[in-house]
N, C-alpha and C positions, 0 to 999 in steps of 0.2 A: 817193030814189035816191042822193043824195050820202051819206046815212048808210050805206046798203048798200055803197056803194063803199069807204067808210073801213074798215068791218068786214071787208070781204074783204081789203083791203090788210093790215090787222093780223093776219089769220089766215096770210097768205103769209109775213109777216116772222117770225111765231112758229115756223113749220115750218122755215124756212131756218137759223135760229139754233140752234147746238148748244153745250152747255157744254164749256168748255176740257178737253181731256184732258191728264192728268198724264203726264210722261215716266217711262219705266221705271227704277227705281232700280238702280244698279250692285251687283252682288253681289261682296262682298269676297273676294279670294282667299284661300284658306286658308294658315295659316301652315305653315312647313316643320316637319315632324316631326323628332324627334331622330334617327330612322333615316336622315333625308336628309342629315345632316352628314357630310361626307367622312371616310374613315378617315384615320389618320395616314399610311399609306403613300400613299393617293391624294393627301393634301395634300402629301406630300413631292415627289410626282411633279409636282404642279401648280406648286410653286415651284422645281423643278429640283434638289431635294436628294435625292442617291442613297439609296435604302432600304438596310437592312441585307441583304447576300447571304448565302445559304447557303454560298457558296464562299469566304468571307472566310478568311484564314489564322487558325489557332488561335492563341490567346495563351498564353504559358507561364504555368502556375498560379503558379509563384514568381516574383515581381517581379525578384528578383536576376538570374535566368536570362534575363529579357527586356531587361535594359540592353544597349544597343548599344555595344560597344566597337570600337576602331580599332587595328588592327595597326600598330606604328610604324613597321615596315619596309616592308611592302607597301601600306599605306594601305587595306587591306581592312576593311569593316565585318563584324562578327560577333557572334554572342550565344552565351552559355554554353548556352543551350537548343539551338541548332543543334549545337555540338560534341558535347553530351551525348546527343543523339538517335542519334549514330553509335557512340560508345564512351565509357567513363568519362573523366572530366576531373579532373586534378589542378591546382588553382588555388593559387598562392603569392602573398600580399601581400608586396611586397619594395621595396628601394630600390637603386639603383646603388652607393651607398656601403657597403652592408651586407656585411661579410665572411662573416657567418653565412649570409645568403641565397645567397652564391656557393657556400659549402660544401654547402648543401642542394641547389642546382641541379646540381652536379656528380654528386650521387648520383642526381638525377633522369635525368641522361644514361645512367648505368649502368642504371637501371630500364627505360628505353626499350629496352634490349637484352633485357630479360626478359619484357616484356608490351606489349600493344597499347593505348595510351590517349592522349589529348590532354594537353598541358600549357599552362597560360596563367600568365604572370607579369604581375601587375598592380602598377604603381608607385604607392605610396600617399604618397610624399613630394611635397608641393605646391611645393617649391622646385626640383624637377628638370624637365626638358624631354624631350619625345619624342625629340629629336635625340640627347640623352645616352643615353637607354635603347636606341635603335636601335644606337649606337655600342658600347655595353656587350655587347649580345647578339651583334653580329657578332663582337666581339673575342674573346668567350668561346667562340664557335662553338655557341651554343644555337639550335637550328632550330625552336623552337616559337612560339607567339603570344606577344607582349609588348605591354601596352596601359597607357596612363596612366589613373589613376583621377581623375574630377573630384570637385568638393566634394559633389555629390549621392550618388555611389556611395560615397565615404568615410563619409558620414553613414549611409547604409543599412547599410553593414558594421558600423559602430560601434553603431548601434541594435541589431543583431541579435547581434553577437558580442563586444561590448564594446570598451574602448578599446585592448586589447591588439593588435587588428588593425591598428592604426596604428603599431605598434612592431616594425619589420621584423626587428631582431635576435632577437625571440622567434619567428621563422619561422612566422607565421601561415599555415596550410596547410589546404585544403579539398578534400574529395572529392565529385564530383557523379556519380551514377550514372545509367545510361541511362534509368531511370524518373523521373529528375528530382528525386530526393532529394539535398539538400546537408548534408554532414556535416563539422563542424570537427574537425580532428585536435587533439590536446594540443599546445597552444602551449609553446614554451621549449626545444625540443631538435631536433637535426639527425637525421633518420631515414635509415637506410641504404637502399640500393636495394631489397633484400629486403623491409625493412619497408614501404616504399612500395607495392611490388606487392601484399603481403599486404593492405594498407588498401584498395587499389583492387579487389581481387577478392573481398573478404569480403562 
C-alpha cells in the first residue's frame, strides 16, 4: 500500500512539472534606408537655415556691376547694375587733383544736354577722402554720382583693364550698356561731348 501511494505521488509530481519556456527574442528594428535621410531642404528647415527662394534678387552676371558703391554726397548705396538697367552709364576713374579729369567732366556736362544717360565718377586715389570728393563735385556743379574706390575695387579694375585705370590723367572711361556690357574707351585723351554721346549710343 505504501509502495502504491509513493508511485501515485510520483505520477502527480511529473504531471505538474513543465519544462521552462524561453522568452521570445526581440526582433531588431530595420536600419533606415537611404531614402529615409532628410533632403537638404528639409535639413535646412530643421536647423532653421532658410532654403534658397525662387524670389531672390538676381545677381549681376558681371562682378564689377555688382559692387556696392556709396554716393559721397547723399550717402546712397547703389550699383552699376542698377543704373545700367535704366539707361547707359558713363564711368570715369578720376581724382580730385586731376585737371584732365576735370576737362573731361566738363564735356560730360555738355553731353548730358544731348543724350539721356547716367554718369559715375569713381575716385581711385587712395590718398583722397569722400569729403574732398563731395566738395569737388559741389564746387564744379556736377550733379551725377561720385564714389570712392576701395582697394578691392581698384584691384578688380586693374586686373581687368590694366594699371592705366589707376592713372587719372589718362582719363580711364567706360561705357556700360543697358544689357550689362562693359566697354573701356581708349585711354589717354579727352573726348568731346559729341564723341561721348556717340560712344554711349553705338
